[in-house]
C-alpha positions as CSV (number, residue, x, y, z in Angstrom):
1,K,0.0,11.9,20.3
2,C,2.7,11.4,17.8
3,F,2.1,10.3,14.2
4,N,2.8,6.7,14.9
5,D,0.1,6.6,17.5
6,K,-2.4,7.9,15.0
7,I,-1.8,5.4,12.2
8,H,-4.2,2.9,13.6
9,S,-6.9,5.6,13.7
10,Y,-6.3,6.4,10.1
11,C,-6.8,2.8,9.1
12,I,-10.1,2.8,11.0
13,V,-11.2,5.9,9.2
14,V,-10.3,4.5,5.8
15,N,-12.1,1.3,6.6
16,A,-15.2,3.2,7.8
17,L,-15.2,5.4,4.6
18,N,-15.0,2.2,2.5
19,A,-17.9,0.7,4.5
20,Q,-20.0,3.8,3.9
21,G,-19.4,3.6,0.2
22,K,-17.0,6.5,0.1
23,P,-13.9,5.1,-1.5
24,Q,-12.7,8.4,-3.0
25,E,-12.7,10.0,0.4
26,A,-10.9,6.9,1.8
27,L,-8.2,7.5,-0.8
28,K,-8.0,11.2,0.1
29,V,-7.4,10.3,3.7
30,G,-5.1,7.3,3.2
31,L,-2.7,8.4,0.4
32,P,-1.2,11.3,2.4
33,V,-0.6,9.0,5.3
34,L,1.4,6.7,3.1
35,I,3.6,9.7,2.1
36,Q,4.2,10.3,5.8
37,L,5.1,6.6,6.2
38,G,7.6,6.9,3.3
39,E,5.5,4.8,0.9
40,A,4.1,7.4,-1.5
41,I,2.0,6.0,-4.3
42,E,2.0,7.8,-7.7
43,T,-1.6,8.8,-8.1
44,S,-1.3,9.9,-11.7
45,C,-1.3,6.3,-12.8
46,T,0.0,5.7,-16.3
47,K,0.8,2.5,-18.0
48,A,4.5,3.6,-17.8
49,T,4.3,4.1,-14.0
50,T,2.7,0.6,-13.6
51,I,5.3,-1.0,-15.8
52,S,8.1,0.7,-14.0
53,E,6.8,-0.5,-10.6
54,L,6.3,-4.0,-12.0
55,M,9.9,-4.1,-13.2
56,K,11.1,-2.8,-9.9
57,T,9.2,-5.6,-8.1
58,K,10.4,-8.2,-10.6
59,Q,14.0,-7.1,-10.0
60,M,13.5,-7.3,-6.2
61,M,12.3,-10.9,-6.6
62,S,14.8,-11.9,-9.2
63,G,16.9,-14.9,-8.2
64,K,14.7,-15.8,-5.2
65,T,13.7,-19.4,-4.7
66,D,10.6,-20.7,-3.0
67,D,12.8,-21.5,0.0
68,D,14.0,-17.9,0.1
69,F,10.4,-16.7,0.3
70,L,9.4,-19.3,2.9
71,T,12.3,-18.4,5.1
72,M,12.1,-14.6,4.9
73,K,12.3,-12.8,8.2
74,E,9.1,-11.4,9.6
75,I,8.6,-7.7,9.2
76,N,9.3,-6.1,12.6
77,R,9.3,-2.4,11.7
78,G,6.2,-0.7,12.9
79,D,6.0,1.8,10.1
80,K,6.2,-1.0,7.4
81,I,3.5,-3.0,9.2
82,A,1.3,0.1,9.4
83,A,1.9,0.8,5.7
84,L,0.9,-2.7,4.7
85,R,-2.3,-2.5,6.8
86,L,-3.2,0.9,5.2
87,L,-2.4,-0.3,1.7
88,G,-4.6,-3.3,2.3
89,S,-7.5,-1.0,3.2
90,L,-6.8,1.3,0.3
91,S,-6.7,-1.6,-2.1
92,L,-10.5,-1.9,-1.7
93,S,-10.9,1.9,-2.3
94,A,-8.8,1.6,-5.4
95,R,-10.7,-1.5,-6.6
96,I,-14.0,0.5,-6.4
97,K,-12.9,4.0,-7.4
98,D,-9.6,4.0,-9.2
99,Q,-8.7,0.7,-10.7
100,K,-5.5,2.0,-12.3
101,L,-4.2,2.6,-8.8
102,L,-4.8,-1.0,-7.6
103,P,-1.8,-2.6,-9.3
104,L,0.5,0.1,-7.8
105,I,-0.9,-0.6,-4.3
106,I,-0.5,-4.4,-4.7
107,L,3.0,-4.0,-6.1
108,R,4.0,-1.7,-3.2
109,M,2.7,-4.3,-0.8
110,V,4.9,-6.9,-2.4
111,Q,7.9,-4.6,-2.4
112,I,7.5,-3.9,1.3
113,S,7.2,-7.5,2.3
């Protein structure tokens, strides 16, 4: 199987590890997969990193109206959809184990969408 065929399995493993109370292991499994999906998350979370990502997200949203957001095209790239699913699962891991990582995950989800 190719990598794209395995992404769903990685999401299941991350969810299973979270359910077993092993969020650190879930992060160890999921973060490298994000790199392969082109959505690497900086794991050495500093305040500067978070602010930088926040400013990037703010710039992406700058000038957008409510109507712009309501009429956005649906994401149709499989790799981006997979990244969003995995990021959603990893947000639970980060919430439990590494709260400094959580804003970066949420901001990346906004950037992708």
